[in-house]
Backbone and ligand atoms as CSV (ligand in chain L), in Angstrom:
chain,resi,resn,atom,element,x,y,z
A,1,MET,N,N,37.845,80.728,-4.365
A,1,MET,CA,C,39.293,80.679,-4.136
A,1,MET,C,C,40.059,80.074,-5.223
A,2,SER,N,N,41.121,80.864,-5.920
A,2,SER,CA,C,41.746,80.295,-6.819
A,2,SER,C,C,42.499,79.026,-6.637
A,3,ARG,N,N,42.626,78.011,-7.957
A,3,ARG,CA,C,43.381,76.715,-7.742
A,3,ARG,C,C,44.769,76.965,-7.267
A,4,ALA,N,N,45.269,78.099,-7.609
A,4,ALA,CA,C,46.781,78.268,-7.234
A,4,ALA,C,C,47.013,78.609,-5.852
A,5,SER,N,N,45.774,79.233,-5.228
A,5,SER,CA,C,46.268,79.469,-3.781
A,5,SER,C,C,45.358,78.747,-3.016
A,6,GLY,N,N,44.672,77.745,-3.365
A,6,GLY,CA,C,43.951,76.720,-2.485
A,6,GLY,C,C,44.613,75.882,-2.072
A,7,PRO,N,N,44.013,74.791,-1.182
A,7,PRO,CA,C,44.955,73.526,-0.646
A,7,PRO,C,C,45.330,72.837,-1.602
A,8,ARG,N,N,46.585,72.147,-1.488
A,8,ARG,CA,C,47.189,71.307,-2.540
A,8,ARG,C,C,46.554,69.974,-2.306
A,9,SER,N,N,46.417,69.190,-3.143
A,9,SER,CA,C,46.073,67.906,-2.980
A,9,SER,C,C,47.214,66.986,-2.656
A,10,GLY,N,N,47.073,65.689,-2.028
A,10,GLY,CA,C,48.108,64.898,-1.437
A,10,GLY,C,C,49.084,64.528,-2.666
A,11,ASP,N,N,48.646,64.371,-3.753
A,11,ASP,CA,C,49.378,64.095,-4.851
A,11,ASP,C,C,50.612,65.200,-5.145
A,12,ALA,N,N,50.084,66.347,-5.085
A,12,ALA,CA,C,50.998,67.396,-5.311
A,12,ALA,C,C,51.805,67.685,-4.134
A,13,ILE,N,N,51.407,67.538,-2.957
A,13,ILE,CA,C,52.419,67.575,-1.955
A,13,ILE,C,C,53.299,66.685,-1.897
A,14,PHE,N,N,52.951,65.126,-2.234
A,14,PHE,CA,C,53.875,64.089,-2.551
A,14,PHE,C,C,54.820,64.493,-3.541
A,15,ALA,N,N,54.464,64.951,-4.628
A,15,ALA,CA,C,55.320,65.168,-5.741
A,15,ALA,C,C,56.393,66.355,-5.520
A,16,SER,N,N,56.030,67.217,-4.559
A,16,SER,CA,C,56.736,68.310,-4.213
A,16,SER,C,C,57.965,67.795,-3.283
A,17,VAL,N,N,57.243,66.946,-2.223
A,17,VAL,CA,C,58.149,66.535,-1.275
A,17,VAL,C,C,59.386,65.502,-2.055
A,18,GLU,N,N,58.873,64.723,-3.041
A,18,GLU,CA,C,59.637,64.017,-3.683
A,18,GLU,C,C,60.760,64.838,-4.482
A,19,ARG,N,N,60.407,65.879,-4.997
A,19,ARG,CA,C,61.134,66.717,-5.608
A,19,ARG,C,C,62.229,67.304,-4.760
A,20,VAL,N,N,61.974,67.852,-3.520
A,20,VAL,CA,C,62.979,68.282,-2.641
A,20,VAL,C,C,63.905,67.171,-2.190
A,21,ASN,N,N,63.247,65.883,-1.966
A,21,ASN,CA,C,64.229,65.032,-1.560
A,21,ASN,C,C,65.397,64.751,-2.678
A,22,ALA,N,N,64.760,64.596,-4.034
A,22,ALA,CA,C,65.680,64.546,-5.125
A,22,ALA,C,C,66.734,65.616,-5.109
A,23,GLU,N,N,66.425,66.880,-5.052
A,23,GLU,CA,C,67.298,67.982,-4.937
A,23,GLU,C,C,68.352,67.836,-3.798
A,24,LEU,N,N,67.755,67.426,-2.743
A,24,LEU,CA,C,68.721,67.275,-1.585
A,24,LEU,C,C,69.751,66.189,-1.775
A,25,PHE,N,N,69.201,65.083,-2.516
A,25,PHE,CA,C,70.264,64.035,-2.680
A,25,PHE,C,C,71.330,64.443,-3.778
A,26,THR,N,N,70.971,65.137,-4.798
A,26,THR,CA,C,71.706,65.792,-5.740
A,26,THR,C,C,72.795,66.771,-5.140
A,27,LEU,N,N,72.132,67.744,-4.347
A,27,LEU,CA,C,73.134,68.729,-3.530
A,27,LEU,C,C,74.060,68.016,-2.395
A,28,THR,N,N,73.486,67.015,-1.915
A,28,THR,CA,C,74.521,66.331,-1.100
A,28,THR,C,C,75.658,65.718,-1.600
A,29,TYR,N,N,75.177,65.020,-2.741
A,29,TYR,CA,C,76.311,64.213,-3.439
A,29,TYR,C,C,77.352,65.260,-3.946
A,30,GLY,N,N,76.846,66.476,-4.258
A,30,GLY,CA,C,77.759,67.410,-4.890
A,30,GLY,C,C,78.885,67.987,-4.046
A,31,ALA,N,N,78.213,67.920,-2.666
A,31,ALA,CA,C,79.036,68.456,-1.760
A,31,ALA,C,C,80.060,67.535,-0.906
A,32,ILE,N,N,79.539,66.040,-1.179
A,32,ILE,CA,C,80.595,65.079,-1.092
A,32,ILE,C,C,81.736,65.199,-1.881
A,33,VAL,N,N,81.505,65.294,-3.212
A,33,VAL,CA,C,82.462,65.246,-4.176
A,33,VAL,C,C,83.532,66.484,-3.994
A,34,ARG,N,N,82.700,67.468,-3.896
A,34,ARG,CA,C,83.598,68.812,-3.430
A,34,ARG,C,C,84.483,68.744,-2.169
A,35,GLN,N,N,83.998,67.868,-1.345
A,35,GLN,CA,C,84.783,67.747,0.062
A,35,GLN,C,C,86.040,66.896,-0.382
A,36,LEU,N,N,85.868,65.842,-1.201
A,36,LEU,CA,C,86.778,64.794,-1.579
A,36,LEU,C,C,87.895,65.521,-2.302
A,37,LEU,N,N,87.443,66.552,-3.262
A,37,LEU,CA,C,88.327,67.162,-4.206
A,37,LEU,C,C,89.147,68.146,-3.045
A,38,THR,N,N,88.788,68.686,-2.209
A,38,THR,CA,C,89.340,69.538,-1.237
A,38,THR,C,C,90.535,68.594,-0.361
A,39,ASP,N,N,89.806,67.319,-0.007
A,39,ASP,CA,C,90.837,66.543,0.911
A,39,ASP,C,C,91.844,65.893,0.055
A,40,LEU,N,N,91.478,65.209,-1.086
A,40,LEU,CA,C,92.406,64.565,-1.615
A,40,LEU,C,C,93.340,65.152,-2.833
A,41,GLU,N,N,92.718,66.376,-3.222
A,41,GLU,CA,C,93.619,67.134,-3.933
A,41,GLU,C,C,93.835,66.644,-5.710
A,42,GLU,N,N,94.058,65.292,-5.732
A,42,GLU,CA,C,94.225,64.673,-7.100
A,42,GLU,C,C,93.024,64.123,-7.503
A,43,VAL,N,N,92.387,64.484,-8.809
A,43,VAL,CA,C,91.168,63.895,-9.362
A,43,VAL,C,C,91.342,62.456,-9.436
A,44,GLU,N,N,92.531,62.106,-9.804
A,44,GLU,CA,C,92.380,60.589,-9.887
A,44,GLU,C,C,91.927,59.745,-8.779
A,45,GLU,N,N,92.569,60.330,-7.528
A,45,GLU,CA,C,92.288,59.748,-6.151
A,45,GLU,C,C,90.647,59.974,-5.910
A,46,VAL,N,N,90.257,61.086,-6.452
A,46,VAL,CA,C,88.756,61.527,-6.027
A,46,VAL,C,C,87.954,60.212,-6.920
A,47,ASN,N,N,88.424,60.062,-7.954
A,47,ASN,CA,C,87.647,59.126,-8.988
A,47,ASN,C,C,87.750,57.649,-8.123
A,48,LYS,N,N,88.682,57.243,-7.674
A,48,LYS,CA,C,89.111,56.195,-7.129
A,48,LYS,C,C,88.086,56.096,-5.741
A,49,GLN,N,N,88.056,57.049,-4.998
A,49,GLN,CA,C,87.382,56.995,-3.610
A,49,GLN,C,C,85.836,56.994,-4.098
A,50,LEU,N,N,85.544,57.751,-4.895
A,50,LEU,CA,C,84.010,57.736,-5.418
A,50,LEU,C,C,83.754,56.353,-5.861
A,51,ASP,N,N,84.257,55.729,-6.675
A,51,ASP,CA,C,84.105,54.154,-7.052
A,51,ASP,C,C,83.981,53.223,-5.802
A,52,GLN,N,N,85.031,53.516,-4.929
A,52,GLN,CA,C,85.003,52.620,-3.830
A,52,GLN,C,C,83.704,52.850,-2.752
A,53,MET,N,N,83.440,54.209,-2.700
A,53,MET,CA,C,82.190,54.536,-1.938
A,53,MET,C,C,80.936,53.825,-2.585
A,54,GLY,N,N,80.894,53.924,-3.886
A,54,GLY,CA,C,79.888,53.304,-4.668
A,54,GLY,C,C,79.847,51.619,-4.428
A,55,TYR,N,N,81.147,51.152,-4.422
A,55,TYR,CA,C,81.209,49.606,-4.373
A,55,TYR,C,C,80.587,49.298,-3.058
A,56,ASN,N,N,81.069,50.068,-1.772
A,56,ASN,CA,C,80.498,49.780,-0.570
A,56,ASN,C,C,79.038,49.797,-0.354
A,57,ILE,N,N,78.370,50.562,-1.167
A,57,ILE,CA,C,77.107,51.163,-1.087
A,57,ILE,C,C,76.541,49.620,-1.962
A,58,GLY,N,N,77.016,49.468,-3.138
A,58,GLY,CA,C,76.387,48.388,-3.924
A,58,GLY,C,C,76.439,47.165,-3.352
A,59,ILE,N,N,77.370,46.698,-2.420
A,59,ILE,CA,C,77.309,45.365,-1.707
A,59,ILE,C,C,76.124,45.215,-0.872
A,60,ARG,N,N,75.516,46.559,-0.306
A,60,ARG,CA,C,74.587,46.391,0.664
A,60,ARG,C,C,73.181,46.511,0.041
A,61,LEU,N,N,73.185,47.463,-0.917
A,61,LEU,CA,C,71.972,47.635,-1.788
A,61,LEU,C,C,71.370,46.501,-2.614
A,62,ILE,N,N,72.304,45.430,-2.857
A,62,ILE,CA,C,71.726,44.464,-3.621
A,62,ILE,C,C,70.501,43.786,-2.819
A,63,ASP,N,N,70.770,43.647,-1.405
A,63,ASP,CA,C,69.739,43.061,-0.635
A,63,ASP,C,C,68.334,43.845,-0.655
A,64,GLU,N,N,68.419,45.006,-0.873
A,64,GLU,CA,C,67.262,45.942,-0.846
A,64,GLU,C,C,66.705,45.779,-2.149
A,65,PHE,N,N,67.493,45.793,-3.273
A,65,PHE,CA,C,66.968,45.617,-4.623
A,65,PHE,C,C,66.216,44.308,-4.845
A,66,LEU,N,N,66.898,43.086,-4.085
A,66,LEU,CA,C,66.091,41.823,-4.469
A,66,LEU,C,C,65.094,41.590,-3.565
A,67,ALA,N,N,64.848,42.436,-2.362
A,67,ALA,CA,C,63.802,42.192,-1.609
A,67,ALA,C,C,62.591,43.115,-2.202
A,68,LYS,N,N,62.915,44.244,-2.589
A,68,LYS,CA,C,61.917,45.290,-3.055
A,68,LYS,C,C,61.304,44.816,-4.387
A,69,SER,N,N,62.215,44.242,-5.238
A,69,SER,CA,C,62.083,44.103,-6.600
A,69,SER,C,C,61.252,42.877,-6.832
A,70,ASN,N,N,61.725,41.732,-6.015
A,70,ASN,CA,C,60.974,40.495,-5.913
A,70,ASN,C,C,61.216,39.862,-7.121
A,71,VAL,N,N,62.270,40.033,-7.904
A,71,VAL,CA,C,62.628,39.671,-9.557
A,71,VAL,C,C,63.174,38.142,-9.122
A,72,SER,N,N,62.912,37.290,-10.259
A,72,SER,CA,C,63.639,36.061,-9.983
A,72,SER,C,C,65.011,36.092,-10.628
A,73,ARG,N,N,65.797,34.951,-10.350
A,73,ARG,CA,C,67.189,35.018,-10.911
A,73,ARG,C,C,67.173,35.304,-12.549
A,74,CYS,N,N,68.160,36.049,-12.942
A,74,CYS,CA,C,68.277,36.315,-14.238
A,74,CYS,C,C,69.059,35.135,-14.903
A,75,VAL,N,N,68.600,34.738,-16.192
A,75,VAL,CA,C,69.141,33.605,-16.835
A,75,VAL,C,C,70.404,33.711,-17.396
A,76,ASP,N,N,70.796,34.920,-17.696
A,76,ASP,CA,C,72.144,35.268,-18.261
A,76,ASP,C,C,72.407,36.789,-18.056
A,77,PHE,N,N,73.675,37.377,-18.592
A,77,PHE,CA,C,74.063,38.558,-18.271
A,77,PHE,C,C,73.310,39.636,-19.034
A,78,LYS,N,N,72.775,39.217,-20.215
A,78,LYS,CA,C,71.840,40.273,-20.731
A,78,LYS,C,C,70.601,40.485,-20.018
A,79,GLU,N,N,70.139,39.588,-19.295
A,79,GLU,CA,C,68.990,39.966,-18.709
A,79,GLU,C,C,69.325,40.700,-17.488
A,80,THR,N,N,70.606,40.414,-16.753
A,80,THR,CA,C,71.035,41.156,-15.487
A,80,THR,C,C,71.156,42.683,-16.073
A,81,ALA,N,N,71.640,42.886,-17.232
A,81,ALA,CA,C,71.944,44.368,-17.664
A,81,ALA,C,C,70.559,45.014,-17.829
A,82,GLU,N,N,69.595,44.224,-18.468
A,82,GLU,CA,C,68.426,44.961,-18.404
A,82,GLU,C,C,67.642,45.231,-17.121
A,83,MET,N,N,68.087,44.320,-16.288
A,83,MET,CA,C,67.319,44.383,-14.949
A,83,MET,C,C,68.074,45.673,-14.323
A,84,ILE,N,N,69.271,46.085,-14.396
A,84,ILE,CA,C,69.901,47.091,-13.900
A,84,ILE,C,C,69.284,48.504,-14.427
A,85,ALA,N,N,69.316,48.365,-15.671
A,85,ALA,CA,C,68.805,49.389,-16.373
A,85,ALA,C,C,67.370,49.971,-16.043
A,86,LYS,N,N,66.434,49.092,-16.309
A,86,LYS,CA,C,65.127,49.050,-16.163
A,86,LYS,C,C,64.529,49.088,-14.704
A,87,VAL,N,N,65.007,48.336,-13.834
A,87,VAL,CA,C,64.394,48.102,-12.568
A,87,VAL,C,C,65.306,48.910,-11.623
A,88,GLY,N,N,66.645,48.507,-11.583
A,88,GLY,CA,C,67.684,49.263,-10.359
A,88,GLY,C,C,67.690,50.700,-10.574
A,89,PHE,N,N,67.874,51.244,-11.851
A,89,PHE,CA,C,68.199,52.848,-11.870
A,89,PHE,C,C,66.773,53.329,-11.665
A,90,LYS,N,N,65.563,52.750,-11.869
A,90,LYS,CA,C,64.372,53.285,-11.491
A,90,LYS,C,C,64.089,53.329,-10.120
A,91,MET,N,N,64.397,51.917,-9.451
A,91,MET,CA,C,64.201,52.006,-7.890
A,91,MET,C,C,65.204,53.089,-7.121
A,92,PHE,N,N,66.422,53.194,-7.489
A,92,PHE,CA,C,67.304,54.067,-6.780
A,92,PHE,C,C,67.408,55.359,-7.133
A,93,LEU,N,N,67.351,55.521,-8.499
A,93,LEU,CA,C,67.588,56.866,-8.968
A,93,LEU,C,C,66.412,57.582,-9.511
A,94,GLY,N,N,65.162,56.930,-9.802
A,94,GLY,CA,C,64.064,57.462,-10.454
A,94,GLY,C,C,64.054,57.543,-11.747
A,95,VAL,N,N,65.015,57.085,-12.619
A,95,VAL,CA,C,65.187,57.432,-14.076
A,95,VAL,C,C,65.430,55.726,-14.586
A,96,THR,N,N,65.288,55.654,-16.036
A,96,THR,CA,C,65.431,54.404,-16.576
A,96,THR,C,C,66.614,54.810,-17.548
A,97,ALA,N,N,67.053,53.410,-17.941
A,97,ALA,CA,C,68.195,53.568,-18.931
A,97,ALA,C,C,68.076,52.673,-19.953
A,98,SER,N,N,69.032,52.402,-20.932
A,98,SER,CA,C,68.816,51.554,-22.228
A,98,SER,C,C,70.062,50.798,-22.358
A,99,VAL,N,N,70.054,49.666,-22.637
A,99,VAL,CA,C,71.213,48.762,-22.915
A,99,VAL,C,C,71.451,48.575,-24.257
A,100,THR,N,N,72.661,48.912,-24.666
A,100,THR,CA,C,72.982,48.951,-26.164
A,100,THR,C,C,74.520,48.290,-26.086
A,101,ASN,N,N,74.898,48.328,-27.492
A,101,ASN,CA,C,76.457,47.850,-27.801
A,101,ASN,C,C,76.826,46.609,-27.277
A,102,TRP,N,N,75.915,45.717,-27.306
A,102,TRP,CA,C,76.427,44.324,-26.803
A,102,TRP,C,C,77.565,43.790,-27.843
A,103,ASP,N,N,78.424,43.011,-27.122
A,103,ASP,CA,C,79.680,42.511,-27.882
A,103,ASP,C,C,79.080,41.012,-28.561
A,104,ALA,N,N,79.874,40.382,-29.281
A,104,ALA,CA,C,79.388,39.298,-29.903
A,104,ALA,C,C,79.110,38.189,-28.792
A,105,ASP,N,N,79.941,38.002,-27.815
A,105,ASP,CA,C,79.721,36.848,-26.943
A,105,ASP,C,C,78.644,37.324,-25.748
A,106,GLY,N,N,78.129,38.571,-25.773
A,106,GLY,CA,C,76.987,38.804,-24.598
A,106,GLY,C,C,77.728,39.006,-23.355
A,107,THR,N,N,79.242,39.298,-23.168
A,107,THR,CA,C,79.629,39.875,-21.868
A,107,THR,C,C,79.822,41.167,-21.660
A,108,CYS,N,N,79.376,42.212,-22.741
A,108,CYS,CA,C,80.129,43.537,-22.540
A,108,CYS,C,C,78.802,44.254,-23.330
A,109,CYS,N,N,78.321,45.391,-22.418
A,109,CYS,CA,C,77.339,46.133,-23.105
A,109,CYS,C,C,77.471,47.571,-22.595
A,110,SER,N,N,76.546,48.403,-23.154
A,110,SER,CA,C,76.753,49.710,-22.570
A,110,SER,C,C,75.335,49.981,-21.998
A,111,ILE,N,N,75.192,50.864,-20.882
A,111,ILE,CA,C,74.003,51.306,-20.202
A,111,ILE,C,C,74.099,52.832,-20.374
A,112,VAL,N,N,73.094,53.268,-21.168
A,112,VAL,CA,C,73.107,54.657,-21.514
A,112,VAL,C,C,71.921,55.219,-20.570
A,113,LEU,N,N,72.197,55.979,-19.978
A,113,LEU,CA,C,71.209,56.984,-18.811
A,113,LEU,C,C,70.350,57.821,-19.597
A,114,GLU,N,N,69.051,57.717,-19.414
A,114,GLU,CA,C,68.241,58.767,-20.333
A,114,GLU,C,C,68.230,60.271,-19.555
A,115,ASP,N,N,68.542,60.183,-18.236
A,115,ASP,CA,C,68.333,61.207,-17.349
A,115,ASP,C,C,69.352,60.962,-16.405
A,116,ASN,N,N,70.121,62.061,-15.684
A,116,ASN,CA,C,71.042,61.586,-14.655
A,116,ASN,C,C,70.900,62.891,-13.605
A,117,PRO,N,N,70.100,62.329,-12.431
A,117,PRO,CA,C,69.724,63.394,-11.474
A,117,PRO,C,C,71.031,63.759,-10.688
A,118,LEU,N,N,72.017,63.011,-10.743
A,118,LEU,CA,C,73.373,63.236,-9.957
A,118,LEU,C,C,73.908,64.679,-10.425
A,119,VAL,N,N,73.581,64.968,-11.620
A,119,VAL,CA,C,74.476,66.315,-12.312
A,119,VAL,C,C,73.428,67.443,-12.191
A,120,ASP,N,N,72.370,67.461,-11.748
A,120,ASP,CA,C,71.573,68.666,-11.939
A,120,ASP,C,C,72.194,69.628,-11.226
A,121,PHE,N,N,72.161,70.873,-11.756
A,121,PHE,CA,C,72.987,72.029,-11.243
A,121,PHE,C,C,74.617,71.976,-11.289
A,122,VAL,N,N,75.304,70.836,-11.886
A,122,VAL,CA,C,76.492,70.528,-11.738
A,122,VAL,C,C,77.195,71.147,-13.015
A,123,GLU,N,N,78.153,71.891,-12.716
A,123,GLU,CA,C,79.105,72.504,-13.907
A,123,GLU,C,C,80.476,72.272,-13.365
A,124,LEU,N,N,81.422,71.539,-14.091
A,124,LEU,CA,C,82.839,71.401,-13.518
A,124,LEU,C,C,83.852,72.446,-14.110
A,125,PRO,N,N,84.412,73.028,-13.045
A,125,PRO,CA,C,85.594,73.913,-13.422
A,125,PRO,C,C,86.595,73.305,-14.038
A,126,ASP,N,N,87.411,74.043,-14.948
A,126,ASP,CA,C,88.765,73.433,-15.811
A,126,ASP,C,C,89.703,72.485,-14.751
A,127,THR,N,N,89.586,73.080,-13.445
A,127,THR,CA,C,90.653,72.291,-12.538
A,127,THR,C,C,90.142,70.827,-12.395
A,128,CYS,N,N,88.826,70.550,-12.794
A,128,CYS,CA,C,88.480,69.327,-12.415
A,128,CYS,C,C,88.543,68.288,-13.917
A,129,GLN,N,N,89.064,68.819,-14.910
A,129,GLN,CA,C,89.208,67.726,-16.058
A,129,GLN,C,C,89.913,66.579,-15.597
A,130,GLY,N,N,89.268,65.382,-16.024
A,130,GLY,CA,C,89.637,64.152,-15.502
A,130,GLY,C,C,88.825,63.545,-14.570
A,131,LEU,N,N,87.942,64.477,-13.955
A,131,LEU,CA,C,87.034,63.953,-12.955
A,131,LEU,C,C,85.982,63.020,-13.470
A,132,TYR,N,N,85.623,61.929,-12.820
A,132,TYR,CA,C,84.443,61.046,-13.054
A,132,TYR,C,C,83.527,61.473,-12.267
A,133,TYR,N,N,82.630,62.325,-12.232
A,133,TYR,CA,C,81.891,62.963,-11.326
A,133,TYR,C,C,80.882,61.760,-10.836
A,134,CYS,N,N,80.276,61.069,-11.652
A,134,CYS,CA,C,79.427,60.184,-11.271
A,134,CYS,C,C,80.006,58.808,-11.008
A,135,ASN,N,N,81.189,58.560,-10.652
A,135,ASN,CA,C,82.042,57.377,-10.339
A,135,ASN,C,C,81.216,56.683,-9.289
A,136,ILE,N,N,80.431,57.147,-8.673
A,136,ILE,CA,C,79.915,56.397,-7.436
A,136,ILE,C,C,78.782,55.317,-8.124
A,137,LEU,N,N,78.237,55.712,-9.259
A,137,LEU,CA,C,77.384,54.808,-9.893
A,137,LEU,C,C,77.997,53.577,-10.450
A,138,SER,N,N,79.206,53.870,-11.125
A,138,SER,CA,C,79.685,52.673,-11.588
A,138,SER,C,C,80.447,51.526,-10.393
A,139,GLY,N,N,80.771,52.327,-9.248
A,139,GLY,CA,C,80.947,51.166,-8.254
A,139,GLY,C,C,79.768,50.661,-7.525
A,140,VAL,N,N,78.794,51.449,-7.669
A,140,VAL,CA,C,77.633,50.601,-7.021
A,140,VAL,C,C,76.958,49.462,-7.886
A,141,ILE,N,N,77.121,49.516,-9.219
A,141,ILE,CA,C,76.842,48.509,-9.980
A,141,ILE,C,C,77.879,47.390,-10.008
A,142,ARG,N,N,79.066,47.524,-9.885
A,142,ARG,CA,C,80.156,46.617,-9.424
A,142,ARG,C,C,79.917,45.910,-8.413
A,143,GLY,N,N,79.703,46.669,-7.162
A,143,GLY,CA,C,79.494,46.173,-5.890
A,143,GLY,C,C,78.157,45.172,-5.960
A,144,ALA,N,N,76.907,45.680,-6.590
A,144,ALA,CA,C,75.945,44.934,-6.500
A,144,ALA,C,C,76.075,43.433,-7.067
A,145,LEU,N,N,76.718,43.583,-8.382
A,145,LEU,CA,C,76.991,42.401,-9.281
A,145,LEU,C,C,77.784,41.509,-8.556
A,146,GLU,N,N,78.868,42.070,-7.928
A,146,GLU,CA,C,79.779,40.999,-7.148
A,146,GLU,C,C,78.831,40.307,-6.115
A,147,MET,N,N,77.964,40.691,-5.713
A,147,MET,CA,C,77.111,40.121,-4.655
A,147,MET,C,C,76.092,38.906,-5.197
A,148,VAL,N,N,76.183,39.011,-6.448
A,148,VAL,CA,C,75.214,37.991,-7.361
A,148,VAL,C,C,76.156,37.327,-8.169
A,149,SER,N,N,77.443,37.072,-7.669
A,149,SER,CA,C,78.568,36.288,-8.269
A,149,SER,C,C,79.144,36.800,-9.562
A,150,MET,N,N,78.989,38.053,-9.779
A,150,MET,CA,C,79.374,38.295,-11.016
A,150,MET,C,C,80.400,39.510,-10.841
A,151,LYS,N,N,81.898,39.153,-11.406
A,151,LYS,CA,C,82.951,40.131,-11.267
A,151,LYS,C,C,82.727,40.741,-12.572
A,152,THR,N,N,82.790,42.221,-12.304
A,152,THR,CA,C,82.538,43.085,-13.534
A,152,THR,C,C,83.518,44.316,-13.480
A,153,GLU,N,N,83.706,44.934,-14.715
A,153,GLU,CA,C,84.520,45.941,-14.695
A,153,GLU,C,C,83.490,47.036,-15.348
A,154,VAL,N,N,83.344,48.357,-14.617
A,154,VAL,CA,C,82.369,49.196,-14.882
A,154,VAL,C,C,83.046,50.586,-15.182
A,155,THR,N,N,83.062,50.944,-16.394
A,155,THR,CA,C,83.690,52.323,-16.749
A,155,THR,C,C,82.822,53.258,-17.376
A,156,TRP,N,N,83.097,54.551,-17.284
A,156,TRP,CA,C,82.336,55.390,-18.107
A,156,TRP,C,C,82.845,55.506,-19.465
A,157,THR,N,N,82.149,55.603,-20.427
A,157,THR,CA,C,82.592,55.765,-21.845
A,157,THR,C,C,82.201,57.127,-22.466
A,158,ARG,N,N,80.989,57.749,-21.962
A,158,ARG,CA,C,80.545,58.910,-22.272
A,158,ARG,C,C,80.121,59.686,-21.063
A,159,ASP,N,N,80.364,61.058,-20.933
A,159,ASP,CA,C,80.008,61.892,-19.875
A,159,ASP,C,C,79.633,63.102,-20.449
A,160,MET,N,N,78.497,63.447,-20.000
A,160,MET,CA,C,77.884,64.980,-20.420
A,160,MET,C,C,78.682,65.884,-19.866
A,161,LEU,N,N,79.349,65.770,-18.726
A,161,LEU,CA,C,80.211,66.884,-18.013
A,161,LEU,C,C,81.475,66.864,-18.585
A,162,ARG,N,N,81.786,65.988,-19.326
A,162,ARG,CA,C,83.008,65.971,-20.183
A,162,ARG,C,C,82.829,66.379,-21.644
A,163,GLY,N,N,81.557,66.753,-22.045
A,163,GLY,CA,C,81.312,67.193,-23.404
A,163,GLY,C,C,80.737,66.287,-24.150
A,164,ASP,N,N,80.293,65.061,-23.708
A,164,ASP,CA,C,79.779,63.921,-24.612
A,164,ASP,C,C,78.198,64.243,-24.654
A,165,ASP,N,N,77.759,63.451,-25.673
A,165,ASP,CA,C,76.129,63.806,-25.576
A,165,ASP,C,C,75.341,62.748,-24.845
A,166,ALA,N,N,75.937,62.166,-23.970
A,166,ALA,CA,C,75.017,61.230,-23.160
A,166,ALA,C,C,75.876,60.674,-22.070
A,167,PHE,N,N,75.224,59.927,-21.065
A,167,PHE,CA,C,76.083,59.386,-19.935
A,167,PHE,C,C,76.002,57.787,-20.276
A,168,GLU,N,N,76.993,57.277,-20.392
A,168,GLU,CA,C,77.230,56.051,-20.772
A,168,GLU,C,C,78.164,55.077,-20.039
A,169,LEU,N,N,77.894,53.964,-19.429
A,169,LEU,CA,C,78.546,53.186,-18.732
A,169,LEU,C,C,78.819,51.970,-19.397
A,170,GLN,N,N,80.109,51.584,-19.445
A,170,GLN,CA,C,80.322,50.196,-20.182
A,170,GLN,C,C,80.560,49.172,-18.965
A,171,VAL,N,N,79.662,48.138,-19.132
A,171,VAL,CA,C,79.747,46.976,-18.168
A,171,VAL,C,C,80.364,45.542,-18.781
A,172,LYS,N,N,81.332,45.281,-18.244
A,172,LYS,CA,C,82.151,44.162,-18.979
A,172,LYS,C,C,82.093,42.874,-17.874
A,173,LEU,N,N,81.608,41.830,-18.297
A,173,LEU,CA,C,81.587,40.736,-17.349
A,173,LEU,C,C,82.964,39.843,-17.332
A,174,LEU,N,N,83.666,39.932,-16.300
A,174,LEU,CA,C,85.005,39.388,-16.336
A,174,LEU,C,C,84.964,37.827,-15.836
A,175,LYS,N,N,84.104,37.542,-14.884
A,175,LYS,CA,C,84.082,36.256,-14.427
A,175,LYS,C,C,82.679,35.936,-13.751
A,176,GLN,N,N,81.990,34.930,-14.033
A,176,GLN,CA,C,80.766,34.386,-13.332
A,176,GLN,C,C,81.095,33.270,-12.426
A,177,VAL,N,N,81.108,33.746,-11.010
A,177,VAL,CA,C,81.402,32.463,-10.193
A,177,VAL,C,C,80.160,31.642,-10.073
A,178,PRO,N,N,80.248,30.421,-10.109
A,178,PRO,CA,C,79.058,29.500,-9.957
A,178,PRO,C,C,78.684,29.401,-8.494
A,179,GLU,N,N,77.346,29.539,-8.490
A,179,GLU,CA,C,76.565,29.531,-7.211
A,179,GLU,C,C,77.213,28.123,-6.284
A,180,GLU,N,N,77.502,28.331,-5.104
A,180,GLU,CA,C,77.675,27.030,-4.570
A,180,GLU,C,C,76.188,26.842,-3.361
A,181,TYR,N,N,75.871,25.522,-3.637
A,181,TYR,CA,C,74.435,25.283,-2.828
A,181,TYR,C,C,75.111,24.605,-1.407
A,182,PRO,N,N,74.523,24.572,-0.414
A,182,PRO,CA,C,74.799,24.341,0.802
A,182,PRO,C,C,74.499,22.683,0.733
A,183,TYR,N,N,74.414,22.153,-0.218
A,183,TYR,CA,C,74.236,20.709,0.076
A,183,TYR,C,C,74.766,19.969,-1.118
A,184,LYS,N,N,74.933,18.662,-1.155
A,184,LYS,CA,C,75.666,17.957,-2.073
A,184,LYS,C,C,74.680,17.105,-3.115
A,185,GLU,N,N,75.009,17.486,-4.303
A,185,GLU,CA,C,74.077,16.425,-5.102
A,185,GLU,C,C,74.653,15.174,-5.344
A,186,ASP,N,N,73.783,14.001,-5.250
A,186,ASP,CA,C,74.351,12.613,-5.374
A,186,ASP,C,C,74.271,12.309,-6.862
L,1,MYR,C1,C,69.879,37.968,-10.056
L,1,MYR,O1,O,70.075,37.307,-11.059
L,1,MYR,O2,O,70.040,37.491,-8.899
L,1,MYR,C2,C,69.379,39.306,-10.333
L,1,MYR,C3,C,70.476,40.289,-10.576
L,1,MYR,C4,C,70.008,41.500,-10.677
L,1,MYR,C5,C,71.129,42.523,-10.016
L,1,MYR,C6,C,70.716,43.971,-10.267
L,1,MYR,C7,C,71.574,44.788,-9.546
L,1,MYR,C8,C,71.049,46.183,-9.344
L,1,MYR,C9,C,72.040,47.254,-9.219
L,1,MYR,C10,C,71.165,48.476,-9.045
L,1,MYR,C11,C,72.046,49.730,-9.490
L,1,MYR,C12,C,71.521,50.883,-9.340
L,1,MYR,C13,C,72.280,52.066,-9.775
L,1,MYR,C14,C,71.768,53.304,-9.429
C-alpha cells in the first residue's frame, strides 16, 4: 500500500484537524466582520465595534493566559510586551511576533506580526478603505493589559490589507495603576 493512500499517523490527523480549526476560525472572523459591515454601514463604526469586541475578549482571556502560561509577573513594560509577542500570540493565534521601535522611556513599542492567520483568504474591496480588519486584536491586547493594571492605547501602524509591508501594532502605556494588596503594611 502506498504511503499516500495508507492510514495516516496520529500526528498527521492532529495537524490536519488543527489546520481545519484555524481555517474555520479565520472564516468565522471574516463572517463577523462582513456582518458588522452590513449592520453598521460605517467603516469607522465597524472599527470601534471590533475593538470593543476584542476588549471584551481580552478582559476574560487574561485569566486563561496566566493560568496556562504559568508565567511570573513581568518586571516592566518591556518584559510585558515580549510576553505578549512571544507567549500570548503563540498561545492564542499560533504565531509569534517581534517587539521593536521602543521609545526612549520604554513606554511605547511596536509589535510586528510575522504571520497573521486572521487575514488568510481576505481581500478588501475598495468600499472598505479605512477598515482596520484586525482591530479585534488591538482590543484584545488593551483589555488583557487593563486586567493586569496597565492602561494602554493600541493602534495599527502598518496593515498589509492596506498595502503596507507588515502588520504592526503600536502599544503605548498610558498609565500603570499600582497593585493594591488586601493587607496593610506596618
Ligand atoms: C504580568 O505581569 O502579570 C504578566 C502580564 C502578561 C500580559 C500578557 C497579556 C497577553 C495578551 C495576549 C494577547 C493575544 C493576542 C492574540
